[in-house]
N, CA, C, O and the ligand as a Tripos MOL2 file, in Angstrom:
@<TRIPOS>MOLECULE
protein
  257   255    65     0     0
PROTEIN
NO_CHARGES

@<TRIPOS>ATOM
      1 N        -140.8210  130.3970  -58.9020 N.3       1 MET1
      2 CA       -140.7180  128.7480  -58.7610 C.3       1 MET1
      3 C        -140.6630  128.4150  -57.2770 C.2       1 MET1
      4 O        -140.0130  129.0480  -56.4450 O.2       1 MET1
      5 N        -141.4130  127.3600  -57.0460 N.am      2 THR2
      6 CA       -141.5640  126.9800  -55.6320 C.3       2 THR2
      7 C        -140.8990  125.6780  -55.3930 C.2       2 THR2
      8 O        -141.2490  124.7000  -56.0540 O.2       2 THR2
      9 N        -140.0460  125.5980  -54.5720 N.am      3 VAL3
     10 CA       -139.2690  124.3930  -54.2230 C.3       3 VAL3
     11 C        -139.9610  123.6060  -53.1560 C.2       3 VAL3
     12 O        -140.0540  124.0950  -52.0300 O.2       3 VAL3
     13 N        -140.4300  122.4850  -53.4070 N.am      4 THR4
     14 CA       -140.9730  121.4440  -52.5170 C.3       4 THR4
     15 C        -140.1340  120.2970  -52.4520 C.2       4 THR4
     16 O        -140.3330  119.3920  -53.2630 O.2       4 THR4
     17 N        -139.2340  120.2000  -51.6150 N.am      5 ALA5
     18 CA       -138.0650  119.2550  -51.4440 C.3       5 ALA5
     19 C        -138.7310  117.7780  -51.3020 C.2       5 ALA5
     20 O        -138.3240  116.8230  -51.9630 O.2       5 ALA5
     21 N        -139.7440  117.6980  -50.4150 N.am      6 ASP6
     22 CA       -140.0940  116.1160  -50.1070 C.3       6 ASP6
     23 C        -141.3250  115.9390  -50.9970 C.2       6 ASP6
     24 O        -141.8920  114.8670  -50.7880 O.2       6 ASP6
     25 N        -141.7710  116.5470  -51.7390 N.am      7 LEU7
     26 CA       -142.9820  116.5630  -52.5030 C.3       7 LEU7
     27 C        -142.7200  115.3240  -53.7800 C.2       7 LEU7
     28 O        -141.9820  115.5470  -54.7400 O.2       7 LEU7
     29 N        -143.3950  114.1340  -53.6010 N.am      8 ALA8
     30 CA       -143.3440  113.2790  -54.5370 C.3       8 ALA8
     31 C        -144.0190  113.7010  -55.8180 C.2       8 ALA8
     32 O        -144.9490  114.5060  -55.7660 O.2       8 ALA8
     33 N        -143.5580  113.1540  -57.0820 N.am      9 PRO9
     34 CA       -144.4280  113.5850  -58.2050 C.3       9 PRO9
     35 C        -145.6240  112.9000  -58.3180 C.2       9 PRO9
     36 O        -145.7090  111.7480  -57.8920 O.2       9 PRO9
     37 N        -146.6390  113.5120  -58.8830 N.am     10 THR10
     38 CA       -148.0890  113.0120  -59.1150 C.3      10 THR10
     39 C        -148.2790  113.0680  -60.5140 C.2      10 THR10
     40 O        -147.4030  113.5040  -61.2620 O.2      10 THR10
     41 N        -149.5640  112.5790  -60.9810 N.am     11 ALA11
     42 CA       -149.9670  112.9310  -62.3670 C.3      11 ALA11
     43 C        -150.1070  114.2770  -62.6800 C.2      11 ALA11
     44 O        -149.8680  114.6530  -63.8270 O.2      11 ALA11
     45 N        -150.4690  115.0710  -61.7990 N.am     12 ASP12
     46 CA       -150.6160  116.4860  -61.9620 C.3      12 ASP12
     47 C        -149.3680  117.3130  -62.0360 C.2      12 ASP12
     48 O        -149.3140  118.4210  -62.5700 O.2      12 ASP12
     49 N        -148.2230  116.6010  -61.3750 N.am     13 GLN13
     50 CA       -146.8410  117.3280  -61.5010 C.3      13 GLN13
     51 C        -145.8360  116.1810  -61.8490 C.2      13 GLN13
     52 O        -145.0450  115.7920  -60.9890 O.2      13 GLN13
     53 N        -145.8560  115.7160  -62.9180 N.am     14 PRO14
     54 CA       -145.0610  114.5100  -63.3080 C.3      14 PRO14
     55 C        -143.6330  114.9140  -63.3480 C.2      14 PRO14
     56 O        -143.1960  116.0240  -63.6520 O.2      14 PRO14
     57 N        -142.9510  113.8310  -62.9880 N.am     15 GLY15
     58 CA       -141.4560  113.9590  -62.9200 C.3      15 GLY15
     59 C        -140.9430  112.8420  -62.1880 C.2      15 GLY15
     60 O        -141.6460  111.9240  -61.7660 O.2      15 GLY15
     61 N        -139.4930  112.9540  -62.0220 N.am     16 VAL16
     62 CA       -138.9430  111.9570  -61.1900 C.3      16 VAL16
     63 C        -138.2830  112.6080  -60.0010 C.2      16 VAL16
     64 O        -137.7050  113.6860  -60.1390 O.2      16 VAL16
     65 N        -138.3500  111.9680  -58.7930 N.am     17 HIS17
     66 CA       -137.8940  112.5330  -57.5920 C.3      17 HIS17
     67 C        -137.0970  111.5970  -56.7620 C.2      17 HIS17
     68 O        -137.6650  110.6560  -56.2070 O.2      17 HIS17
     69 N        -135.7890  111.7940  -56.6360 N.am     18 VAL18
     70 CA       -134.8540  111.1200  -55.9750 C.3      18 VAL18
     71 C        -134.5570  111.7110  -54.4670 C.2      18 VAL18
     72 O        -134.2220  112.8850  -54.3120 O.2      18 VAL18
     73 N        -134.7050  110.8300  -53.4170 N.am     19 THR19
     74 CA       -134.3710  111.2010  -52.1780 C.3      19 THR19
     75 C        -133.1090  110.4390  -51.4790 C.2      19 THR19
     76 O        -133.0250  109.2110  -51.5110 O.2      19 THR19
     77 N        -132.2680  111.1490  -50.9350 N.am     20 LYS20
     78 CA       -131.2030  110.3980  -50.1200 C.3      20 LYS20
     79 C        -130.9160  111.4180  -49.0350 C.2      20 LYS20
     80 O        -130.4990  112.5700  -49.1470 O.2      20 LYS20
     81 N        -131.2360  110.7250  -47.9700 N.am     21 THR21
     82 CA       -131.3180  111.7120  -46.6680 C.3      21 THR21
     83 C        -130.0460  111.5800  -45.9070 C.2      21 THR21
     84 O        -129.6640  112.5390  -45.2360 O.2      21 THR21
     85 N        -129.3830  110.5230  -45.9490 N.am     22 ALA22
     86 CA       -128.0170  110.2880  -45.3260 C.3      22 ALA22
     87 C        -127.2590  109.2770  -46.0420 C.2      22 ALA22
     88 O        -127.7340  108.4270  -46.7940 O.2      22 ALA22
     89 N        -125.9680  109.4550  -45.7260 N.am     23 ARG23
     90 CA       -125.0400  108.5140  -46.5000 C.3      23 ARG23
     91 C        -125.2760  107.1080  -46.2800 C.2      23 ARG23
     92 O        -125.1650  106.3520  -47.2450 O.2      23 ARG23
     93 N        -125.6210  106.5960  -45.0160 N.am     24 ASP24
     94 CA       -125.9240  105.2730  -44.6870 C.3      24 ASP24
     95 C        -127.4350  104.9010  -44.9460 C.2      24 ASP24
     96 O        -127.9190  103.8230  -44.5980 O.2      24 ASP24
     97 N        -128.0100  105.7260  -45.4780 N.am     25 PHE25
     98 CA       -129.5160  105.4850  -45.7080 C.3      25 PHE25
     99 C        -129.7800  105.1010  -47.1780 C.2      25 PHE25
    100 O        -129.1990  105.8190  -47.9910 O.2      25 PHE25
    101 N        -130.4670  104.2090  -47.6280 N.am     26 PRO26
    102 CA       -130.5760  104.0180  -49.0000 C.3      26 PRO26
    103 C        -131.5820  104.9530  -49.6910 C.2      26 PRO26
    104 O        -132.6640  105.3430  -49.2530 O.2      26 PRO26
    105 N        -130.8590  105.2900  -51.1300 N.am     27 ALA27
    106 CA       -131.6200  106.3620  -51.8360 C.3      27 ALA27
    107 C        -132.9600  105.6570  -52.1690 C.2      27 ALA27
    108 O        -133.0830  104.4400  -52.3020 O.2      27 ALA27
    109 N        -133.9330  106.5610  -52.2860 N.am     28 THR28
    110 CA       -135.3990  106.1180  -52.7340 C.3      28 THR28
    111 C        -135.7560  107.0990  -53.9600 C.2      28 THR28
    112 O        -135.3750  108.2630  -54.0790 O.2      28 THR28
    113 N        -136.4700  106.4620  -54.7320 N.am     29 GLY29
    114 CA       -136.9350  107.3390  -55.9180 C.3      29 GLY29
    115 C        -138.3210  107.1140  -56.3220 C.2      29 GLY29
    116 O        -138.8090  106.0230  -56.0280 O.2      29 GLY29
    117 N        -138.9990  107.9280  -56.9180 N.am     30 THR30
    118 CA       -140.2690  107.8120  -57.3760 C.3      30 THR30
    119 C        -140.5190  108.6080  -58.6620 C.2      30 THR30
    120 O        -139.9870  109.7100  -58.7980 O.2      30 THR30
    121 N        -141.2880  108.1020  -59.5820 N.am     31 TYR31
    122 CA       -141.6360  108.9120  -60.6210 C.3      31 TYR31
    123 C        -143.0060  108.8150  -61.0740 C.2      31 TYR31
    124 O        -143.5450  107.7180  -60.9260 O.2      31 TYR31
    125 N        -143.7390  109.8460  -61.6520 N.am     32 ALA32
    126 CA       -145.2070  109.7910  -61.9800 C.3      32 ALA32
    127 C        -145.1810  110.4600  -63.4590 C.2      32 ALA32
    128 O        -144.2460  111.1000  -63.9410 O.2      32 ALA32
    129 N        -146.2860  110.1950  -63.9930 N.am     33 CYS33
    130 CA       -146.3350  110.6530  -65.5520 C.3      33 CYS33
    131 C        -147.8860  111.0620  -65.5390 C.2      33 CYS33
    132 O        -148.7690  110.5480  -64.8510 O.2      33 CYS33
    133 N        -148.0070  112.1180  -66.4710 N.am     34 HIS34
    134 CA       -149.3900  112.5530  -66.9860 C.3      34 HIS34
    135 C        -150.3350  111.3710  -67.2950 C.2      34 HIS34
    136 O        -151.5320  111.4720  -67.0280 O.2      34 HIS34
    137 N        -149.8090  110.2230  -67.8690 N.am     35 CYS35
    138 CA       -150.5510  109.2720  -68.1990 C.3      35 CYS35
    139 C        -151.0620  108.3370  -67.0580 C.2      35 CYS35
    140 O        -151.8720  107.4370  -67.2840 O.2      35 CYS35
    141 N        -150.6150  108.5610  -65.9830 N.am     36 GLY36
    142 CA       -150.7240  107.8010  -64.8100 C.3      36 GLY36
    143 C        -149.7970  106.6980  -64.4230 C.2      36 GLY36
    144 O        -150.0740  105.9330  -63.5000 O.2      36 GLY36
    145 N        -148.6420  106.6050  -65.1570 N.am     37 ALA37
    146 CA       -147.7800  105.5710  -64.9580 C.3      37 ALA37
    147 C        -146.8350  106.0600  -63.7400 C.2      37 ALA37
    148 O        -146.5390  107.2540  -63.7180 O.2      37 ALA37
    149 N        -146.4090  105.3160  -62.8570 N.am     38 THR38
    150 CA       -145.7840  105.6530  -61.7950 C.3      38 THR38
    151 C        -144.8360  104.4530  -61.2990 C.2      38 THR38
    152 O        -145.2120  103.2970  -61.4900 O.2      38 THR38
    153 N        -143.6870  104.6990  -60.7020 N.am     39 GLY39
    154 CA       -142.7250  103.6800  -60.2530 C.3      39 GLY39
    155 C        -141.9300  104.2730  -59.1120 C.2      39 GLY39
    156 O        -141.7030  105.4800  -59.0270 O.2      39 GLY39
    157 N        -141.5270  103.3910  -58.2600 N.am     40 ARG40
    158 CA       -140.7180  103.7170  -57.0590 C.3      40 ARG40
    159 C        -139.6170  102.6200  -56.7990 C.2      40 ARG40
    160 O        -139.8870  101.4450  -57.0450 O.2      40 ARG40
    161 N        -138.5550  102.9280  -56.3760 N.am     41 ALA41
    162 CA       -137.3980  102.1470  -56.0530 C.3      41 ALA41
    163 C        -136.5090  102.5230  -54.8930 C.2      41 ALA41
    164 O        -136.4720  103.6730  -54.4550 O.2      41 ALA41
    165 N        -135.8100  101.5490  -54.4160 N.am     42 LYS42
    166 CA       -135.0680  101.8010  -53.0810 C.3      42 LYS42
    167 C        -133.6620  101.2240  -53.4210 C.2      42 LYS42
    168 O        -133.4230  100.1430  -53.9580 O.2      42 LYS42
    169 N        -132.8880  102.0570  -53.0480 N.am     43 GLY43
    170 CA       -131.4560  101.4410  -53.0880 C.3      43 GLY43
    171 C        -130.7860  102.1570  -54.3580 C.2      43 GLY43
    172 O        -131.4530  102.4340  -55.3540 O.2      43 GLY43
    173 N        -129.5240  102.4130  -54.2560 N.am     44 GLU44
    174 CA       -128.9400  103.2340  -55.3130 C.3      44 GLU44
    175 C        -128.8700  102.6600  -56.9080 C.2      44 GLU44
    176 O        -128.8840  103.3710  -57.9130 O.2      44 GLU44
    177 N        -128.8090  101.5260  -56.8760 N.am     45 ASP45
    178 CA       -128.6470  100.8570  -58.1220 C.3      45 ASP45
    179 C        -130.1160  100.7860  -58.6430 C.2      45 ASP45
    180 O        -130.3270  101.0310  -59.8300 O.2      45 ASP45
    181 N        -131.0480  100.4890  -57.8770 N.am     46 ASN46
    182 CA       -132.5620  100.2850  -58.2910 C.3      46 ASN46
    183 C        -133.0560  101.7750  -58.6960 C.2      46 ASN46
    184 O        -133.8600  101.9570  -59.6100 O.2      46 ASN46
    185 N        -132.5360  102.7420  -57.9840 N.am     47 VAL47
    186 CA       -133.1070  104.0920  -58.3900 C.3      47 VAL47
    187 C        -132.4550  104.6380  -59.4820 C.2      47 VAL47
    188 O        -133.0030  105.5330  -60.1250 O.2      47 VAL47
    189 N        -131.1300  104.1350  -59.8420 N.am     48 ARG48
    190 CA       -130.4350  104.4500  -60.9670 C.3      48 ARG48
    191 C        -131.3920  103.7440  -62.2280 C.2      48 ARG48
    192 O        -131.7180  104.4000  -63.2170 O.2      48 ARG48
    193 N        -131.7040  102.5990  -62.0670 N.am     49 ASP49
    194 CA       -132.6280  101.9700  -62.8850 C.3      49 ASP49
    195 C        -133.9820  102.6260  -63.1920 C.2      49 ASP49
    196 O        -134.5240  102.5820  -64.2970 O.2      49 ASP49
    197 N        -134.4120  103.1630  -62.2400 N.am     50 LEU50
    198 CA       -135.8050  103.8450  -62.0840 C.3      50 LEU50
    199 C        -135.7280  105.1470  -62.9870 C.2      50 LEU50
    200 O        -136.6370  105.4600  -63.7560 O.2      50 LEU50
    201 N        -134.5880  105.8590  -62.8280 N.am     51 VAL51
    202 CA       -134.4520  107.0050  -63.6750 C.3      51 VAL51
    203 C        -134.4340  106.7800  -64.9780 C.2      51 VAL51
    204 O        -135.0790  107.4370  -65.7950 O.2      51 VAL51
    205 N        -133.5760  105.6910  -65.2790 N.am     52 ALA52
    206 CA       -133.4960  105.2830  -66.8010 C.3      52 ALA52
    207 C        -134.8670  104.7960  -67.3330 C.2      52 ALA52
    208 O        -135.1990  104.9550  -68.5070 O.2      52 ALA52
    209 N        -135.6800  104.1670  -66.3570 N.am     53 GLU53
    210 CA       -137.0230  103.6850  -66.9340 C.3      53 GLU53
    211 C        -137.8450  104.9890  -67.1270 C.2      53 GLU53
    212 O        -138.6320  105.0180  -68.0730 O.2      53 GLU53
    213 N        -137.7280  106.1160  -66.2800 N.am     54 TRP54
    214 CA       -138.4760  107.1900  -66.4730 C.3      54 TRP54
    215 C        -138.0630  107.8220  -67.6860 C.2      54 TRP54
    216 O        -138.9780  108.2770  -68.3740 O.2      54 TRP54
    217 N        -136.9280  107.9500  -68.0930 N.am     55 ILE55
    218 CA       -136.2840  108.5110  -69.2600 C.3      55 ILE55
    219 C        -136.8480  108.0100  -70.4520 C.2      55 ILE55
    220 O        -137.3020  108.6300  -71.4140 O.2      55 ILE55
    221 N        -136.7330  106.5440  -70.2090 N.am     56 ASP56
    222 CA       -137.2850  105.7190  -71.5320 C.3      56 ASP56
    223 C        -138.7660  105.8630  -71.5450 C.2      56 ASP56
    224 O        -139.2950  105.8700  -72.6560 O.2      56 ASP56
    225 N        -139.5450  105.9820  -70.4590 N.am     57 HIS57
    226 CA       -141.0470  106.2270  -70.5890 C.3      57 HIS57
    227 C        -141.4590  107.4230  -71.2790 C.2      57 HIS57
    228 O        -142.4150  107.4840  -72.0510 O.2      57 HIS57
    229 N        -140.5740  108.5180  -70.9160 N.am     58 ARG58
    230 CA       -140.9930  109.9650  -71.7330 C.3      58 ARG58
    231 C        -140.9720  109.7340  -73.1330 C.2      58 ARG58
    232 O        -141.7880  110.2610  -73.8900 O.2      58 ARG58
    233 N        -139.8440  108.7740  -73.6040 N.am     59 ASN59
    234 CA       -139.8320  108.6630  -75.0780 C.3      59 ASN59
    235 C        -140.9690  107.7140  -75.5890 C.2      59 ASN59
    236 O        -141.2320  107.7340  -76.7910 O.2      59 ASN59
    237 N        -141.5300  107.0380  -74.9000 N.am     60 THR60
    238 CA       -142.4980  105.9990  -75.3600 C.3      60 THR60
    239 C        -144.0350  106.2600  -74.8230 C.2      60 THR60
    240 O        -145.0110  105.6760  -75.2940 O.2      60 THR60
    241 N        -144.0870  107.1230  -73.8810 N.am     61 CYS61
    242 CA       -145.3490  107.4300  -73.3520 C.3      61 CYS61
    243 C        -146.3760  108.0720  -74.3280 C.2      61 CYS61
    244 O        -146.1540  109.1120  -74.9490 O.2      61 CYS61
    245 N        -147.6290  107.2760  -74.4050 N.am     62 PRO62
    246 CA       -148.6590  107.6140  -75.4430 C.3      62 PRO62
    247 C        -149.2700  108.9570  -75.2330 C.2      62 PRO62
    248 O        -149.9500  109.5010  -76.1030 O.2      62 PRO62
    249 N        -148.9970  109.5330  -73.9640 N.am     63 HIS63
    250 CA       -149.7900  110.7460  -73.6260 C.3      63 HIS63
    251 C        -148.6550  112.0720  -73.6770 C.2      63 HIS63
    252 O        -148.7520  113.0700  -72.9620 O.2      63 HIS63
    253 N        -147.7040  111.8620  -74.5650 N.am     64 ARG64
    254 CA       -146.8560  112.9980  -74.7080 C.3      64 ARG64
    255 C        -147.5130  114.2310  -75.0510 C.2      64 ARG64
    256 O        -146.8560  115.2620  -75.1940 O.2      64 ARG64
    257 ZN       -146.6060  108.3550  -69.5470 Zn       65 ZN65
@<TRIPOS>BOND
     1     1     2 1
     2     2     3 1
     3     3     4 2
     4     3     5 am
     5     5     6 1
     6     6     7 1
     7     7     8 2
     8     7     9 am
     9     9    10 1
    10    10    11 1
    11    11    12 2
    12    11    13 am
    13    13    14 1
    14    14    15 1
    15    15    16 2
    16    15    17 am
    17    17    18 1
    18    18    19 1
    19    19    20 2
    20    19    21 am
    21    21    22 1
    22    22    23 1
    23    23    24 2
    24    23    25 am
    25    25    26 1
    26    26    27 1
    27    27    28 2
    28    27    29 am
    29    29    30 1
    30    30    31 1
    31    31    32 2
    32    31    33 am
    33    33    34 1
    34    34    35 1
    35    35    36 2
    36    35    37 am
    37    37    38 1
    38    38    39 1
    39    39    40 2
    40    39    41 am
    41    41    42 1
    42    42    43 1
    43    43    44 2
    44    43    45 am
    45    45    46 1
    46    46    47 1
    47    47    48 2
    48    47    49 am
    49    49    50 1
    50    50    51 1
    51    51    52 2
    52    51    53 am
    53    53    54 1
    54    54    55 1
    55    55    56 2
    56    55    57 am
    57    57    58 1
    58    58    59 1
    59    59    60 2
    60    59    61 am
    61    61    62 1
    62    62    63 1
    63    63    64 2
    64    63    65 am
    65    65    66 1
    66    66    67 1
    67    67    68 2
    68    67    69 am
    69    69    70 1
    70    70    71 1
    71    71    72 2
    72    71    73 am
    73    73    74 1
    74    74    75 1
    75    75    76 2
    76    75    77 am
    77    77    78 1
    78    78    79 1
    79    79    80 2
    80    79    81 am
    81    81    82 1
    82    82    83 1
    83    83    84 2
    84    83    85 am
    85    85    86 1
    86    86    87 1
    87    87    88 2
    88    87    89 am
    89    89    90 1
    90    90    91 1
    91    91    92 2
    92    91    93 am
    93    93    94 1
    94    94    95 1
    95    95    96 2
    96    95    97 am
    97    97    98 1
    98    98    99 1
    99    99   100 2
   100    99   101 am
   101   101   102 1
   102   102   103 1
   103   103   104 2
   104   103   105 am
   105   105   106 1
   106   106   107 1
   107   107   108 2
   108   107   109 am
   109   109   110 1
   110   110   111 1
   111   111   112 2
   112   111   113 am
   113   113   114 1
   114   114   115 1
   115   115   116 2
   116   115   117 am
   117   117   118 1
   118   118   119 1
   119   119   120 2
   120   119   121 am
   121   121   122 1
   122   122   123 1
   123   123   124 2
   124   123   125 am
   125   125   126 1
   126   126   127 1
   127   127   128 2
   128   127   129 am
   129   129   130 1
   130   130   131 1
   131   131   132 2
   132   131   133 am
   133   133   134 1
   134   134   135 1
   135   135   136 2
   136   135   137 am
   137   137   138 1
   138   138   139 1
   139   139   140 2
   140   139   141 am
   141   141   142 1
   142   142   143 1
   143   143   144 2
   144   143   145 am
   145   145   146 1
   146   146   147 1
   147   147   148 2
   148   147   149 am
   149   149   150 1
   150   150   151 1
   151   151   152 2
   152   151   153 am
   153   153   154 1
   154   154   155 1
   155   155   156 2
   156   155   157 am
   157   157   158 1
   158   158   159 1
   159   159   160 2
   160   159   161 am
   161   161   162 1
   162   162   163 1
   163   163   164 2
   164   163   165 am
   165   165   166 1
   166   166   167 1
   167   167   168 2
   168   167   169 am
   169   169   170 1
   170   170   171 1
   171   171   172 2
   172   171   173 am
   173   173   174 1
   174   174   175 1
   175   175   176 2
   176   175   177 am
   177   177   178 1
   178   178   179 1
   179   179   180 2
   180   179   181 am
   181   181   182 1
   182   182   183 1
   183   183   184 2
   184   183   185 am
   185   185   186 1
   186   186   187 1
   187   187   188 2
   188   187   189 am
   189   189   190 1
   190   190   191 1
   191   191   192 2
   192   191   193 am
   193   193   194 1
   194   194   195 1
   195   195   196 2
   196   195   197 am
   197   197   198 1
   198   198   199 1
   199   199   200 2
   200   199   201 am
   201   201   202 1
   202   202   203 1
   203   203   204 2
   204   203   205 am
   205   205   206 1
   206   206   207 1
   207   207   208 2
   208   207   209 am
   209   209   210 1
   210   210   211 1
   211   211   212 2
   212   211   213 am
   213   213   214 1
   214   214   215 1
   215   215   216 2
   216   215   217 am
   217   217   218 1
   218   218   219 1
   219   219   220 2
   220   219   221 am
   221   221   222 1
   222   222   223 1
   223   223   224 2
   224   223   225 am
   225   225   226 1
   226   226   227 1
   227   227   228 2
   228   227   229 am
   229   229   230 1
   230   230   231 1
   231   231   232 2
   232   231   233 am
   233   233   234 1
   234   234   235 1
   235   235   236 2
   236   235   237 am
   237   237   238 1
   238   238   239 1
   239   239   240 2
   240   239   241 am
   241   241   242 1
   242   242   243 1
   243   243   244 2
   244   243   245 am
   245   245   246 1
   246   246   247 1
   247   247   248 2
   248   247   249 am
   249   249   250 1
   250   250   251 1
   251   251   252 2
   252   251   253 am
   253   253   254 1
   254   254   255 1
   255   255   256 2
@<TRIPOS>SUBSTRUCTURE
     1 MET1         2 RESIDUE 1 A MET
     2 THR2         6 RESIDUE 1 A THR
     3 VAL3        10 RESIDUE 1 A VAL
     4 THR4        14 RESIDUE 1 A THR
     5 ALA5        18 RESIDUE 1 A ALA
     6 ASP6        22 RESIDUE 1 A ASP
     7 LEU7        26 RESIDUE 1 A LEU
     8 ALA8        30 RESIDUE 1 A ALA
     9 PRO9        34 RESIDUE 1 A PRO
    10 THR10       38 RESIDUE 1 A THR
    11 ALA11       42 RESIDUE 1 A ALA
    12 ASP12       46 RESIDUE 1 A ASP
    13 GLN13       50 RESIDUE 1 A GLN
    14 PRO14       54 RESIDUE 1 A PRO
    15 GLY15       58 RESIDUE 1 A GLY
    16 VAL16       62 RESIDUE 1 A VAL
    17 HIS17       66 RESIDUE 1 A HIS
    18 VAL18       70 RESIDUE 1 A VAL
    19 THR19       74 RESIDUE 1 A THR
    20 LYS20       78 RESIDUE 1 A LYS
    21 THR21       82 RESIDUE 1 A THR
    22 ALA22       86 RESIDUE 1 A ALA
    23 ARG23       90 RESIDUE 1 A ARG
    24 ASP24       94 RESIDUE 1 A ASP
    25 PHE25       98 RESIDUE 1 A PHE
    26 PRO26      102 RESIDUE 1 A PRO
    27 ALA27      106 RESIDUE 1 A ALA
    28 THR28      110 RESIDUE 1 A THR
    29 GLY29      114 RESIDUE 1 A GLY
    30 THR30      118 RESIDUE 1 A THR
    31 TYR31      122 RESIDUE 1 A TYR
    32 ALA32      126 RESIDUE 1 A ALA
    33 CYS33      130 RESIDUE 1 A CYS
    34 HIS34      134 RESIDUE 1 A HIS
    35 CYS35      138 RESIDUE 1 A CYS
    36 GLY36      142 RESIDUE 1 A GLY
    37 ALA37      146 RESIDUE 1 A ALA
    38 THR38      150 RESIDUE 1 A THR
    39 GLY39      154 RESIDUE 1 A GLY
    40 ARG40      158 RESIDUE 1 A ARG
    41 ALA41      162 RESIDUE 1 A ALA
    42 LYS42      166 RESIDUE 1 A LYS
    43 GLY43      170 RESIDUE 1 A GLY
    44 GLU44      174 RESIDUE 1 A GLU
    45 ASP45      178 RESIDUE 1 A ASP
    46 ASN46      182 RESIDUE 1 A ASN
    47 VAL47      186 RESIDUE 1 A VAL
    48 ARG48      190 RESIDUE 1 A ARG
    49 ASP49      194 RESIDUE 1 A ASP
    50 LEU50      198 RESIDUE 1 A LEU
    51 VAL51      202 RESIDUE 1 A VAL
    52 ALA52      206 RESIDUE 1 A ALA
    53 GLU53      210 RESIDUE 1 A GLU
    54 TRP54      214 RESIDUE 1 A TRP
    55 ILE55      218 RESIDUE 1 A ILE
    56 ASP56      222 RESIDUE 1 A ASP
    57 HIS57      226 RESIDUE 1 A HIS
    58 ARG58      230 RESIDUE 1 A ARG
    59 ASN59      234 RESIDUE 1 A ASN
    60 THR60      238 RESIDUE 1 A THR
    61 CYS61      242 RESIDUE 1 A CYS
    62 PRO62      246 RESIDUE 1 A PRO
    63 HIS63      250 RESIDUE 1 A HIS
    64 ARG64      254 RESIDUE 1 A ARG
    65 ZN65       257 GROUP 0 **** ****
């Protein structure tokens, strides 16, 4: 398994990716799906919503 810490998810490598580089720096998150759906958010609350959105998308995605 290869660990690529700063690689954002793509349609080829779907998933959700959250980055928090420093305590005083807002978290950022991105997700990408096989179907082409993507999302990004900045700030802890927004990233939390983004992750929830991604989990919800996995349940509703037409390209499962
Ligand atoms: Zn999808």
